[in-house]
C-alpha positions as CSV (number, residue, x, y, z in Angstrom):
1,M,-16.0,2.0,-6.6
2,A,-16.5,3.7,-3.4
3,G,-14.3,6.0,-1.9
4,L,-12.9,8.9,-3.8
5,A,-16.0,10.4,-4.9
6,G,-16.4,13.7,-5.9
7,L,-17.9,16.6,-8.2
8,A,-15.7,17.4,-11.4
9,L,-15.8,21.1,-12.0
10,P,-15.9,23.2,-14.8
11,A,-13.0,24.6,-16.5
12,R,-13.1,27.9,-14.8
13,G,-13.4,29.0,-11.3
14,V,-16.9,29.0,-9.9
15,E,-18.8,29.3,-6.8
16,I,-20.7,26.2,-5.4
17,S,-23.0,25.9,-2.7
18,G,-25.3,23.2,-1.4
19,R,-26.4,21.2,1.6
20,V,-24.9,17.9,3.1
21,F,-27.6,15.5,4.6
22,R,-27.8,12.1,6.0
23,D,-29.3,9.8,3.2
24,A,-31.0,7.2,5.4
25,N,-32.4,5.1,2.5
26,G,-29.5,5.5,0.3
27,N,-31.4,7.0,-2.7
28,G,-29.6,10.0,-3.4
29,R,-32.2,12.4,-2.3
30,M,-33.2,14.5,0.7
31,D,-36.5,13.0,1.6
32,R,-39.1,13.8,4.3
33,G,-37.8,13.0,7.8
34,E,-33.9,12.9,6.6
35,R,-32.0,15.6,8.6
36,V,-29.1,17.6,7.3
37,L,-25.5,17.3,8.6
38,R,-23.5,20.0,10.2
39,E,-19.8,20.2,10.7
40,I,-19.1,18.3,7.7
41,G,-16.1,19.5,5.4
42,I,-16.6,20.0,1.9
43,S,-13.1,20.7,0.0
44,D,-11.7,21.1,-3.7
45,G,-8.2,19.8,-2.4
46,D,-7.0,23.3,-1.2
47,T,-9.7,24.8,0.7
48,I,-12.0,23.2,3.4
49,V,-15.3,24.7,4.1
50,W,-17.5,23.1,6.9
51,S,-21.5,22.7,6.7
52,D,-23.3,25.1,9.1
53,R,-26.2,24.1,11.4
54,R,-28.4,23.8,8.4
55,G,-26.2,21.8,6.7
56,R,-25.3,24.5,4.1
57,Y,-21.8,25.4,2.7
58,R,-20.4,27.7,0.0
59,I,-17.0,27.2,-1.5
60,S,-15.1,29.3,-4.5
61,V,-13.3,26.7,-6.3
62,E,-10.3,27.1,-8.9
63,P,-10.4,25.2,-12.3
64,D,-9.8,21.5,-12.9
65,R,-10.4,20.5,-9.3
66,V,-13.0,18.0,-7.9
67,L,-15.3,18.8,-5.0
68,F,-15.6,16.1,-2.6
69,P,-17.1,15.7,1.0
70,I,-14.4,14.8,4.2
71,L,-16.4,11.6,5.5
72,P,-16.8,11.7,9.1
73,D,-16.7,8.8,11.0
74,G,-19.9,6.3,10.5
75,Y,-20.5,7.5,7.0
76,A,-20.0,6.8,3.3
77,M,-20.9,8.5,0.1
78,T,-24.5,7.2,-0.8
79,P,-24.2,4.5,-3.6
80,H,-27.0,6.7,-5.7
81,G,-24.3,9.8,-5.1
82,L,-21.4,11.0,-6.9
83,Q,-19.0,8.1,-7.6
84,N,-15.9,7.6,-9.7
85,G,-15.4,11.1,-10.4
86,G,-19.2,12.1,-10.5
87,Q,-20.9,13.9,-13.3
88,R,-19.3,16.8,-15.1
89,V,-21.2,19.9,-14.0
90,A,-22.2,22.6,-16.7
91,D,-21.1,26.1,-16.3
92,T,-24.6,27.2,-15.0
93,T,-24.6,24.8,-12.4
94,V,-24.0,26.3,-8.9
95,T,-25.8,23.9,-6.4
96,V,-24.6,20.7,-5.3
97,D,-26.0,18.5,-2.3
98,F,-23.9,15.6,-0.8
99,A,-26.0,12.7,0.2
100,L,-23.8,10.5,3.0
101,Q,-25.1,7.6,4.0
102,P,-24.8,6.2,7.6
103,V,-22.9,2.7,7.9
104,T,-21.7,0.7,10.6
105,A,-18.2,1.6,11.5
106,P,-16.6,-0.3,14.4
107,A,-13.9,1.5,16.5
108,N,-11.6,-1.3,15.7
109,F,-11.4,-2.1,12.0
110,R,-9.0,-3.8,9.5
111,M,-7.8,-2.4,6.2
112,A,-5.8,-4.1,3.2
113,V,-3.3,-1.6,1.6
114,L,-2.2,-2.5,-1.8
115,G,0.9,-1.6,-3.7
116,D,1.0,-1.1,-7.4
117,I,-1.2,-3.2,-9.5
118,Q,0.2,-1.6,-12.4
119,V,-0.9,-3.3,-15.6
120,D,-0.2,-2.2,-19.0
121,T,-2.0,-4.9,-21.3
122,P,-5.4,-6.4,-20.9
123,E,-3.7,-9.5,-20.0
124,Q,-2.1,-8.2,-17.0
125,L,-5.5,-6.5,-16.0
126,E,-7.0,-10.2,-16.3
127,L,-3.8,-11.5,-14.3
128,A,-4.7,-8.7,-11.6
129,R,-8.5,-10.2,-11.5
130,Q,-7.5,-13.6,-11.1
131,T,-5.1,-13.0,-8.5
132,V,-4.9,-10.1,-6.0
133,L,-8.7,-8.9,-6.8
134,S,-10.0,-12.2,-6.3
135,E,-8.5,-13.0,-3.3
136,V,-9.1,-9.5,-1.4
137,G,-12.5,-9.6,-2.7
138,S,-13.3,-13.0,-1.0
139,R,-12.0,-11.8,2.3
140,N,-14.8,-11.1,4.7
141,D,-12.6,-9.3,7.5
142,L,-12.0,-6.0,5.7
143,A,-13.4,-2.9,6.3
144,E,-12.0,-0.9,3.6
145,V,-9.2,-1.3,1.0
146,I,-6.8,1.4,-0.2
147,H,-4.8,1.2,-3.3
148,M,-1.5,3.1,-3.3
149,G,-1.5,4.3,-6.9
150,D,0.1,3.0,-10.3
151,L,-3.3,1.3,-11.1
152,V,-1.8,1.2,-14.9
153,N,1.6,1.7,-16.1
154,D,1.6,4.8,-18.7
155,D,-1.5,3.7,-20.5
156,P,-4.6,5.9,-19.7
157,S,-6.7,4.0,-22.1
158,L,-6.9,1.0,-19.6
159,M,-7.8,3.6,-16.6
160,G,-11.6,2.9,-17.2
161,A,-11.2,-0.8,-17.3
162,A,-8.7,-1.1,-14.4
163,A,-11.0,1.4,-12.2
164,G,-14.0,-1.1,-13.1
165,A,-12.0,-4.2,-12.2
166,L,-11.0,-2.4,-8.7
167,G,-14.8,-1.4,-8.3
168,L,-15.7,-5.0,-8.3
169,L,-14.5,-5.2,-4.8
170,P,-17.3,-5.5,-2.2
171,Q,-15.3,-3.1,0.1
172,P,-15.2,0.2,0.0
173,V,-12.1,1.4,-2.3
174,W,-9.7,4.3,-2.1
175,T,-6.9,4.9,-4.6
176,V,-4.2,7.1,-4.6
177,I,-2.9,8.5,-7.9
178,G,0.5,7.2,-8.9
179,N,3.1,8.6,-11.5
180,H,2.2,5.8,-13.9
181,D,-1.7,7.0,-13.5
182,L,-0.8,10.1,-15.4
183,D,-1.9,11.1,-18.6
184,I,1.2,10.6,-20.6
185,R,-0.4,12.2,-24.0
186,V,-0.3,15.7,-23.0
187,K,2.8,18.0,-21.6
188,P,3.4,18.1,-18.6
189,R,1.8,15.1,-17.4
190,T,-1.6,15.3,-15.4
191,G,-3.9,13.5,-13.4
192,T,-6.9,14.5,-15.6
193,E,-7.6,10.9,-16.8
194,F,-7.2,9.7,-12.9
195,R,-9.6,12.4,-11.6
196,K,-12.2,11.5,-14.7
197,R,-12.2,7.7,-14.0
198,I,-11.5,7.6,-10.5
199,G,-12.4,10.7,-8.6
200,S,-10.5,13.4,-6.6
201,D,-6.5,12.8,-6.2
202,I,-6.9,14.3,-2.9
203,A,-9.1,13.3,-0.1
204,A,-9.6,12.5,3.6
205,F,-11.9,10.6,5.7
206,F,-12.2,9.9,9.2
207,R,-12.6,6.1,10.7
208,G,-12.3,5.7,14.7
209,E,-9.7,7.9,16.2
210,C,-7.9,7.8,12.7
211,C,-7.7,10.4,10.0
212,F,-6.7,8.9,6.3
213,V,-5.5,11.6,4.3
214,L,-4.9,10.7,0.5
215,L,-2.3,12.8,-1.4
216,N,-1.1,13.6,-4.8
217,N,2.8,13.7,-4.6
218,V,3.3,13.0,-8.3
219,E,2.1,15.8,-10.1
220,A,3.8,18.9,-8.5
221,A,6.4,20.4,-10.5
222,S,8.8,20.0,-7.5
223,D,9.1,16.8,-5.5
224,G,6.6,16.8,-2.7
225,L,3.1,18.4,-1.9
226,S,1.7,21.3,-3.6
227,E,1.1,24.5,-1.7
228,A,-2.8,23.9,-2.1
229,Q,-2.2,20.4,-0.4
230,L,-0.3,22.1,2.4
231,R,-3.3,24.6,3.0
232,F,-5.7,21.3,2.9
233,L,-3.7,19.5,5.5
234,R,-2.9,22.4,7.4
235,Q,-6.8,22.9,7.8
236,L,-7.5,19.4,8.5
237,V,-5.0,19.0,11.3
238,G,-6.4,22.1,13.0
239,K,-9.5,20.5,12.8
240,A,-9.0,16.8,14.3
241,P,-8.9,16.0,17.9
242,K,-5.1,15.9,19.4
243,K,-5.4,12.3,19.9
244,T,-6.1,11.5,16.3
245,L,-3.7,9.1,14.2
246,F,-3.0,10.8,11.3
247,V,-2.4,8.2,8.2
248,L,-1.0,9.8,5.1
249,C,-1.4,7.8,2.2
250,Q,1.0,8.6,-0.7
251,H,2.4,6.8,-3.8
252,V,6.0,8.1,-3.6
253,P,8.1,7.6,-0.4
254,M,8.3,10.3,2.0
255,A,12.2,10.2,1.5
256,R,12.1,11.8,-1.9
257,M,9.8,14.6,-0.9
258,K,11.7,18.0,-0.6
259,N,9.3,19.6,1.6
260,R,8.9,16.7,4.0
261,E,9.9,18.8,7.0
262,A,7.0,21.3,6.5
263,I,4.7,18.4,6.5
264,F,6.1,17.1,9.6
265,S,5.9,20.2,11.2
266,L,2.3,21.1,10.3
267,L,1.4,17.7,11.6
268,G,2.4,19.1,15.1
269,E,2.2,16.6,17.9
270,H,0.0,14.1,16.2
271,R,1.0,10.4,15.6
272,V,1.6,9.8,12.3
273,L,1.6,6.4,9.8
274,I,3.0,7.1,6.4
275,L,1.8,4.5,3.8
276,S,3.8,4.6,0.3
277,A,4.3,2.3,-2.4
278,H,6.1,2.8,-6.0
279,A,9.6,1.3,-5.5
280,H,8.3,-2.1,-6.1
281,T,10.3,-3.2,-2.7
282,V,9.2,-3.5,0.7
283,F,10.7,-1.3,3.5
284,R,9.9,0.7,6.8
285,R,11.5,3.9,8.0
286,E,11.1,5.4,11.5
287,W,11.1,9.1,10.9
288,N,11.0,10.1,14.8
289,D,9.5,8.6,18.0
290,R,6.0,9.7,16.5
291,I,6.2,9.2,12.6
292,S,6.4,5.7,11.1
293,E,6.6,4.7,7.2
294,V,5.5,1.4,5.8
295,S,6.3,1.1,1.9
296,V,4.0,-1.8,0.9
297,G,5.7,-3.1,-2.2
298,A,3.7,-4.0,-5.3
299,C,0.8,-6.4,-5.9
300,C,2.5,-6.6,-9.5
301,G,5.7,-7.6,-8.0
302,S,8.3,-6.8,-10.3
303,W,6.0,-5.6,-13.2
304,W,4.6,-9.0,-14.0
305,T,7.6,-10.6,-14.9
306,G,9.5,-13.7,-14.5
307,E,8.7,-17.3,-14.8
308,C,5.0,-18.3,-14.7
309,D,3.4,-21.0,-12.5
310,P,0.9,-23.7,-14.2
311,W,-1.7,-21.2,-14.2
312,G,0.3,-18.6,-16.1
313,V,0.8,-16.0,-13.3
314,P,4.5,-14.8,-13.4
315,V,6.5,-15.0,-9.9
316,A,7.7,-11.4,-10.2
317,L,9.7,-11.4,-7.2
318,Q,10.4,-7.9,-5.8
319,Q,14.1,-6.7,-5.6
320,C,13.7,-7.0,-1.7
321,G,13.0,-10.9,-2.0
322,T,9.4,-10.3,-0.8
323,P,6.7,-12.3,-3.2
324,R,3.8,-10.3,-4.6
325,G,1.7,-9.4,-1.9
326,Y,-0.2,-6.7,0.2
327,F,-0.1,-5.5,3.9
328,V,-3.2,-5.9,6.4
329,F,-3.5,-3.2,8.9
330,D,-5.5,-3.5,12.2
331,F,-6.6,-0.3,13.7
332,R,-7.7,-0.2,17.5
333,N,-8.4,3.1,19.3
334,G,-5.9,5.0,17.4
335,T,-2.9,2.6,17.1
336,Y,-2.1,0.0,14.6
337,A,-0.6,-3.4,13.9
338,F,0.3,-4.9,10.5
339,R,1.4,-8.1,8.8
340,F,2.2,-9.2,5.0
341,K,0.1,-11.1,3.0
342,G,1.6,-13.1,0.0
343,I,-1.1,-13.3,-2.6
344,G,-2.1,-17.0,-2.9
345,L,0.2,-17.8,0.2
346,D,-1.1,-18.9,3.4
347,A,-1.6,-16.0,6.0
348,D,1.1,-17.5,8.3
349,V,3.9,-17.1,5.5
350,Q,5.8,-13.9,6.9
351,S,9.3,-14.7,5.9
352,D,11.6,-17.3,4.1
353,L,14.6,-19.0,5.2
354,W,18.0,-19.7,3.3
355,I,20.6,-22.0,4.8
356,A,24.0,-22.7,3.3
357,G,24.7,-25.9,1.5
358,V,20.9,-27.1,1.1
359,D,20.8,-26.3,-2.7
360,S,23.5,-27.6,-4.9
361,T,22.5,-24.7,-7.3
362,D,23.8,-22.0,-4.9
363,R,27.5,-23.8,-5.5
364,K,27.2,-21.7,-8.9
365,I,26.2,-18.2,-7.3
366,D,29.3,-16.9,-6.1
367,P,27.9,-14.9,-3.0
368,L,26.1,-17.8,-1.7
369,N,28.6,-20.1,-2.5
370,K,31.1,-18.2,-0.4
371,E,29.0,-18.6,3.0
372,P,30.1,-21.4,5.2
373,R,27.8,-24.3,5.6
374,G,25.1,-23.8,7.9
375,W,25.0,-20.3,7.4
376,M,21.3,-18.8,7.7
377,V,19.7,-15.9,6.1
378,L,16.1,-15.1,7.2
379,N,13.9,-12.7,4.9
380,V,11.2,-11.1,7.0
381,Y,8.9,-9.6,4.8
382,G,7.4,-7.0,7.2
383,G,10.6,-6.1,9.1
384,G,12.4,-3.3,9.9
385,E,14.9,-1.2,12.3
386,T,12.7,-2.0,15.2
387,T,12.3,-5.7,14.4
388,S,14.2,-8.7,16.6
389,V,14.8,-12.1,15.4
390,E,15.8,-14.9,17.6
391,Y,16.2,-18.6,16.5
392,S,16.6,-22.0,18.7
393,V,17.5,-25.6,17.8
394,D,15.0,-27.9,19.2
395,G,13.4,-25.3,21.4
396,K,16.2,-25.2,23.9
397,Q,18.4,-22.0,23.8
398,W,17.5,-18.9,22.2
399,H,20.0,-17.0,20.2
400,T,19.6,-13.5,18.4
401,M,20.3,-13.0,14.8
402,A,22.0,-10.2,13.4
403,R,20.5,-7.5,10.8
404,A,22.3,-7.7,7.4
405,E,22.7,-5.5,4.4
406,R,22.9,-7.9,1.4
407,V,21.3,-9.2,-1.5
408,A,18.4,-11.7,-0.6
409,P,19.5,-15.1,-1.7
410,A,16.3,-15.9,-3.4
411,V,16.9,-12.9,-5.5
412,L,20.5,-13.9,-6.2
413,R,19.0,-17.0,-7.5
414,V,16.8,-15.4,-10.1
415,I,19.4,-13.3,-11.3
416,Y,21.3,-16.4,-11.8
417,M,19.0,-18.2,-13.8
418,N,18.1,-15.0,-15.8
419,H,21.5,-14.8,-17.0
420,D,23.2,-18.4,-16.8
421,G,20.5,-20.9,-16.0
422,G,18.0,-20.7,-18.8
423,Y,15.4,-17.8,-18.0
424,P,13.5,-16.6,-19.3
425,T,11.7,-19.4,-21.3
426,G,9.8,-18.6,-24.5
427,F,6.6,-17.6,-22.4
428,A,8.0,-15.3,-19.5
429,R,9.7,-12.1,-19.3
430,R,13.0,-11.4,-17.7
431,T,12.6,-9.9,-14.3
432,P,14.7,-6.8,-13.9
433,L,16.4,-7.5,-10.7
434,R,20.0,-5.9,-9.8
435,R,22.9,-7.8,-8.3
436,R,23.9,-5.1,-5.7
437,A,20.4,-3.9,-4.5
438,A,20.3,-5.0,-0.7
439,S,17.3,-6.0,0.9
440,P,16.5,-3.8,4.2
441,H,14.7,-6.9,6.0
442,L,17.3,-9.7,6.5
443,W,18.9,-11.1,9.5
444,E,21.5,-13.9,9.7
445,A,23.2,-16.4,12.0
446,Q,25.7,-19.2,12.0
447,L,24.5,-22.8,13.0
448,P,27.6,-24.6,14.5
449,D,28.6,-28.0,12.9
450,S,27.6,-29.9,15.7
451,L,24.0,-29.0,15.1
452,L,24.3,-29.8,11.3
453,T,23.7,-33.8,11.5
454,G,20.5,-35.6,12.3
455,D,17.0,-34.3,12.1
456,R,16.1,-31.1,14.3
457,W,13.8,-28.3,14.4
458,L,14.7,-24.8,13.9
459,Y,12.5,-22.6,15.6
460,F,12.2,-18.8,15.1
461,R,10.4,-16.0,16.7
462,V,10.1,-12.3,15.3
463,S,9.0,-9.4,17.5
464,D,8.8,-5.7,16.9
465,T,8.2,-2.3,18.7
466,R,6.6,-0.3,15.8
467,G,3.6,-2.2,14.8
468,L,4.5,-5.8,12.8
469,E,2.5,-8.1,14.6
470,P,5.0,-10.7,16.4
471,F,5.1,-14.3,14.9
472,E,6.7,-17.5,15.3
473,F,7.4,-20.7,13.1
474,R,9.6,-23.7,12.8
475,R,11.6,-25.5,10.1
476,A,12.7,-29.2,10.0
477,I,16.4,-29.5,9.1
478,G,18.6,-32.7,8.6
479,S,21.7,-33.8,7.2
480,C,22.3,-33.4,3.4
481,P,24.9,-34.5,1.0
482,D,26.1,-30.8,0.4
483,W,26.8,-30.3,4.3
484,K,29.0,-33.2,4.4
485,E,31.0,-32.2,1.7
486,G,31.2,-28.3,2.9
487,V,30.5,-25.6,0.8
488,G,32.7,-22.5,0.2
489,R,35.5,-21.8,2.9
């Protein structure tokens, strides 16, 4: 696995020195003709030192930290260098060199951002291999991949196998630490196993006009970043050009972090994109005019639960009504655009539409049965407070849909089937969906009765002012028996 590479340090403080060089042939050694690299950050997740004109650095490191380079744009760790946590250094070791390999790094690039894979059995790990890892690994348009934490589900014995599966991806992979990646065998729970199998739980790298910062907001005693991480972030911000877009990658969403105002303050006037996961639901938040957050949901959906398709893969619908999936981000000159990608679904599937009266099952689900015939609810998987949705019948006149706070119709259907409709079957686990948890990305509107007869096309267009790529789609509708009889009031 590329990405969070580093040097695991001994159990007591030690002073480390060494050099950073350009490893042109990727063999991990500094050969004749290869040059040193200056102004490369070396850090233990607290202090950052910068290599001098001779490529040399010196840093005093506290116990139980991982030493890593802050990769500049156009460089990666050499395949023969320190990977997956590197080698454990003897107490007498005081010299460590970092070999950085030049790579092609276009200014405009695309990343996949994956939420919780969160496996707790070998069978679930195999489901991850069959689905999300196979899909992402088959894409040739991705520069890098970021996994947003919870690779396993409280089972540290699976960490090595899960890290190996993630490491099969051909793209460089960066992994954030999640709360379920902590070692439950010790108290208090720590990220020791993560650092052993994956590497540093804190890291940073530059790509184009962006600085990506991977943070650990699950291990500190208080809800937020530790003082060491705040110092790390402050030093990094002080070194970055003013036009830099900072991309903070953390497992737990920002709303749950008690010291978020301190984080926002030290980021100064930089534009900021926050990426998070943890909640097994997709949502967005605009903190102010320069700080936005996208919480990307979970690749495991609702923990690999629910009825299975013919290939044995659980539906695992998320609480917001979003299917299992991930997000694709395009970064261009320090700006970004994003869109949802359902695992196993066509790329243009960005939403789902429910219309009252189409499915007779809805008569048995009270919140759906109460809606008048022709009431539409559109679930825009990547939608947020800056999203606008319009519809048109037969492409003639456009009408605005209103944002709604309600439980997604698909979620209500699964809840009904769980309790009254025969779910779960003998080969499935019940999906833990809640009756009153509203989806944050629903829009609704009423079709007039005059349009509920005959075959027609419904057109939809979705736009956004803070990053969601605009999209359009259409759906065929026609007369149906339920519409003729009427539904609800």
